[in-house]
VOPAGU-2260 file (C-alpha; in pm, 1 decimal, decimal comma):
REM VOPAGU-2260
SITE   aa  ch    i         X         Y         Z
SITE  MET   A    0    4863,9     -65,1    -589,2
SITE  GLU   A    1    4675,5    -363,6    -771,4
SITE  LEU   A    2    4368,3    -235,3    -992,6
SITE  LYS   A    3    4165,0    -591,3    -881,4
SITE  ASN   A    4    4122,9    -458,9    -534,1
SITE  LEU   A    5    3952,8    -112,0    -633,3
SITE  ILE   A    6    3709,9    -273,4    -814,9
SITE  THR   A    7    3346,9    -326,4    -662,8
SITE  ASN   A    8    3012,0    -518,3    -808,0
SITE  ASN   A    9    2794,1    -477,8    -588,4
SITE  LYS   A   10    2696,4    -156,6    -664,4
SITE  THR   A   11    2287,6       2,4    -703,4
SITE  ILE   A   12    2239,7     350,5    -814,1
SITE  LYS   A   13    1804,4     543,5    -721,1
SITE  THR   A   14    1722,2     728,1   -1043,8
SITE  GLU   A   15    1457,1     830,2   -1131,8
SITE  HIS   A   16    1320,2     810,0   -1536,1
SITE  PRO   A   17    1261,7    1136,3   -1717,4
SITE  GLY   A   18     888,7    1247,9   -1735,9
SITE  LEU   A   19     772,6    1051,4   -1532,4
SITE  GLU   A   20     804,6    1266,1   -1157,4
SITE  GLY   A   21     913,6    1066,4    -878,3
SITE  PHE   A   22     930,6     694,4   -1004,0
SITE  VAL   A   23    1261,4     623,8    -908,3
SITE  VAL   A   24    1374,6     278,3   -1001,0
SITE  GLU   A   25    1700,9      86,1    -764,7
SITE  VAL   A   26    1929,2     -41,0   -1041,6
SITE  SER   A   27    2254,8    -251,0   -1023,3
SITE  PHE   A   28    2556,1    -282,3   -1163,2
SITE  ILE   A   29    2560,1    -592,7   -1362,8
SITE  SER   A   30    2971,8    -661,5   -1398,3
SITE  ARG   A   31    3049,1    -871,2   -1747,1
SITE  GLU   A   32    3150,9   -1112,2   -1509,1
SITE  LYS   A   33    2816,8   -1141,6   -1395,8
SITE  THR   A   34    2590,4   -1057,3   -1708,7
SITE  LYS   A   35    2865,5   -1415,4   -1780,9
SITE  LYS   A   36    2712,3   -1636,9   -1513,1
SITE  LEU   A   37    2361,2   -1520,4   -1619,3
SITE  ILE   A   38    2396,7   -1683,6   -1875,8
SITE  GLU   A   39    2555,4   -1982,2   -1804,3
SITE  LYS   A   40    2266,3   -2029,1   -1554,5
SITE  ALA   A   41    2031,5   -1987,9   -1879,0
SITE  THR   A   42    2224,7   -2206,9   -2110,4
SITE  THR   A   43    2156,5   -2562,8   -2118,6
SITE  THR   A   44    2388,6   -2838,0   -2277,3
SITE  SER   A   45    2272,0   -3146,8   -2509,9
SITE  PHE   A   46    2322,6   -3414,3   -2705,9
SITE  ASN   A   47    2244,5   -3389,6   -3071,3
SITE  LYS   A   48    2148,2   -3718,5   -3186,8
SITE  LYS   A   49    2271,9   -3649,8   -3574,2
SITE  THR   A   50    2617,1   -3453,7   -3519,7
SITE  HIS   A   51    2734,5   -3670,4   -3216,9
SITE  GLN   A   52    2812,1   -3318,3   -3098,7
SITE  PRO   A   53    2698,6   -3183,3   -2736,4
SITE  GLU   A   54    2488,4   -2824,4   -2799,0
SITE  GLU   A   55    2452,7   -2546,7   -2620,5
SITE  SER   A   56    2081,7   -2282,4   -2586,5
SITE  LEU   A   57    2034,1   -1989,3   -2431,6
SITE  ASP   A   58    1690,1   -1954,9   -2242,5
SITE  SER   A   59    1611,1   -1635,7   -2331,5
SITE  GLU   A   60    1352,5   -1644,4   -2169,1
SITE  LEU   A   61    1540,7   -1723,4   -1818,1
SITE  PHE   A   62    1817,6   -1493,8   -1947,2
SITE  MET   A   63    1575,6   -1223,3   -1926,6
SITE  GLU   A   64    1426,9   -1327,8   -1585,4
SITE  LEU   A   65    1733,7   -1326,2   -1376,4
SITE  TYR   A   66    1914,4   -1031,9   -1529,0
SITE  THR   A   67    1563,9    -799,6   -1430,3
SITE  LYS   A   68    1597,5    -948,0   -1108,9
SITE  ALA   A   69    1965,2    -908,5   -1091,8
SITE  LEU   A   70    1911,2    -501,9   -1269,8
SITE  ILE   A   71    1627,9    -397,3   -1067,6
SITE  LYS   A   72    1654,2    -369,2    -661,5
SITE  GLY   A   73    1285,7    -199,4    -664,5
SITE  TRP   A   74    1087,7     125,3    -712,6
SITE  THR   A   75     874,9     345,4    -581,3
SITE  GLY   A   76     635,8     607,1    -778,1
SITE  LEU   A   77     526,9     380,5   -1071,0
SITE  LYS   A   78     193,6     535,2   -1132,1
SITE  LEU   A   79     -76,5     376,0   -1242,8
SITE  GLY   A   80    -127,9     686,9   -1534,5
SITE  TYR   A   81     248,8     684,1   -1627,6
SITE  LEU   A   82     203,1     296,3   -1742,8
SITE  LYS   A   83      65,0     505,7   -2048,2
SITE  GLU   A   84     350,9     664,6   -2138,1
SITE  LEU   A   85     501,8     314,1   -2081,2
SITE  LEU   A   86     346,4      50,2   -2327,4
SITE  PRO   A   87     -63,0      16,7   -2420,7
SITE  VAL   A   88    -265,1     -10,3   -2162,3
SITE  GLU   A   89    -685,7     -80,8   -2019,5
SITE  LEU   A   90    -726,1     112,4   -1701,0
SITE  GLY   A   91   -1028,6     243,8   -1762,1
SITE  ASP   A   92   -1180,2     432,3   -1437,1
SITE  MET   A   93    -913,2     287,2   -1170,5
SITE  GLU   A   94    -747,3     540,4   -1020,9
SITE  LEU   A   95    -452,4     719,9   -1207,4
SITE  GLU   A   96    -280,8     814,4    -857,8
SITE  GLU   A   97    -215,2     446,3    -691,3
SITE  GLU   A   98     112,5     331,9    -708,1
SITE  ILE   A   99     211,0     -37,1    -825,8
SITE  GLU   A  100     421,9    -201,6    -640,0
SITE  TYR   A  101     764,9    -303,8    -707,6
SITE  THR   A  102     808,2    -766,0    -722,0
SITE  GLU   A  103    1049,0    -906,8    -939,1
SITE  LYS   A  104     720,5   -1019,6   -1152,1
SITE  ASN   A  105     649,2    -664,6   -1240,2
SITE  ALA   A  106     969,5    -578,4   -1309,2
SITE  LEU   A  107     984,9    -835,1   -1585,4
SITE  ASP   A  108     663,0    -755,5   -1785,4
SITE  LEU   A  109     745,4    -411,7   -1773,7
SITE  ARG   A  110    1095,3    -435,5   -1879,5
SITE  GLN   A  111     898,9    -709,3   -2119,0
SITE  ASN   A  112     607,5    -514,8   -2319,8
SITE  ALA   A  113     810,6    -150,8   -2235,6
SITE  THR   A  114    1037,9     -71,7   -2495,6
SITE  ASP   A  115    1101,3     290,4   -2374,3
SITE  PHE   A  116    1116,4     175,6   -2011,8
SITE  ASP   A  117    1400,4     -79,0   -2124,1
SITE  THR   A  118    1588,3     150,6   -2364,9
SITE  TRP   A  119    1661,0     352,9   -2048,3
SITE  LEU   A  120    1688,9      84,8   -1857,8
SITE  SER   A  121    2010,2     -42,9   -2054,0
SITE  SER   A  122    2075,3     305,4   -2093,8
SITE  VAL   A  123    2150,8     356,8   -1723,9
SITE  VAL   A  124    2310,8     125,8   -1691,7
SITE  GLY   A  125    2534,4     118,5   -1938,9
SITE  ASP   A  126    2716,7     458,8   -1820,0
SITE  ILE   A  127    2939,4     370,6   -1577,3
SITE  ARG   A  128    2945,5     728,9   -1489,9
SITE  ASN   A  129    2592,2     653,7   -1282,4
SITE  PHE   A  130    2743,8     453,8   -1062,6
SITE  ASN   A  131    3071,9     633,8   -1007,2
SITE  LYS   A  132    2833,6     954,5    -872,1
SITE  SER   A  133    2933,1    1113,9    -524,6
SITE  SER   A  134    2589,3     984,2    -284,9
C-alpha cells in the first residue's frame, strides 16, 4: 500500500461560524502543492535592467483572489445583521435578517475586510481533523 494513493486534495466541508448561528461556510482543503501552484500563478518575472537578472514578484492581490476562490466554495445564512459582528458597516434601516448571497467577490471582500472571519477561516483550513471527520 502506498501513501500517495490514499491522499486526496479534493475535500470540502461545511462548517458553521461560531457565534453566527446558521452562517455555514463551505471550505475546501488547500494542499501545499495547490498553494504552490496558486503562488506561481500570481508571480510574475521581470528583467532588472540594473542587475541584468530576472526578478520574481508576487501579486498579493491576485494571490488573495485565487486563494479565496479555491478556499471558499460557498456559504449560506450570512445575514446583514451578522456583518456588525465581523466588520464596521453602515446598514441604516436595512432588514438585518436579509441574507447576503455568496459570490466570489463577496467572499473576497469579506476575507479582506473581516480580520476575525479570515482568522477563523485559517484555523478551520489549518486543522486537518476538520477534513477527516466522518460525514
